[in-house]
N, C-alpha and C positions, 0 to 999 in steps of 0.2 A: 344529631346538635341536636338545641336547644336555644328558641327563637321565647325572649325577653315582651314581656311588657314594658313601650313605653309608657311616660306620665306624659303623655300626648287628650287626655281629655283632665278639665275642669269638670268640679261638679259644679248639681246642676239642682235648684230651689225645685222641688213637687209646686211648688205655690210663688207668681211673684209675689207676694202679701202676705203682711202673718196680720192681725188685729186678736188685739189680749183685754179682758178686764178685769183685775181688782179693786177691791172696797179699800176703801180711805182707814178703815179701821184692821187693815187684816194684820193678822202677827207674823213676825219674823219665822220666813217658812213656809209662809203658802204659796202654793202656783197657783200661778198668772192663769186664765182663764184665756187658751185662743182658741179661734175663728179653724184652726187646724194644729197639728201636728206640723214641726216643725219637721224638718226631712229634703235631702238634698240625693244623689244620684250619680256616682261617676262611671264610664262605660269603663273604666279599665280596671285591670285583673289585681286583684292585694298584692302590694302591698298601697302599689300608685293607690287608687282604689277606697282607703280607707277611710274616713270626713270626720273632722274637732268641726266646733259652731265656737264666735266666738262673740260677743257683744259687743257697740260701738254705739256712741254717740250721748247730748249731756242724758247726767240723771243716773248711768247705766251704774253709779257707784250703787241703788236701791236693787238693781235686781239683781240676781246670776241663773249664767245662762250653763245649763248643765251640756256642759260639750263631747260628751257624745249622742245623747241622750232627744239634745235639743230645748227638754222641756222650765222654764223658768221659772222665777219663783223673786219672791221677796225677802230682804240676804236678815239676818238675821238681827237684829237692833237698828232696823232703820224702822220709817216710817213714812207715813203718804199723809196730805192735806189738800186735798183737794181744791180749794181755794186760792188755797202756793198753788198748782201749778198740777191742772185737769191733762195731764194732757204728755207722751211721754214718746218722741220718737225716736228707734233705734236704727239700726245697721246691724243684719247678723251675718256675717262672712263665714265662707264653706271654705276651708283651707283641705284640702286631702295630701297624705304622709309622703309622698313620692316627688 
């Protein structure tokens, strides 16, 4: 008999929050400099522990978040204007595959 893992653990971020910086003259594709790598862990076994990330919040159309690595960048064709908007607040969601 084989006992299989139940998806009973949610992903947990390594940090409570992340802060990033990017220059208003950055070109599309430029990476956002974060104060730490976006990472989460899940106590379940694969595939239930495989995590993907998603970005939510006002202005998310300007930024891209790699769903596997958690790296954030300015979208191609997007431009920033600090005088128009100096701060963006996002929610990052970590989902497991279970």
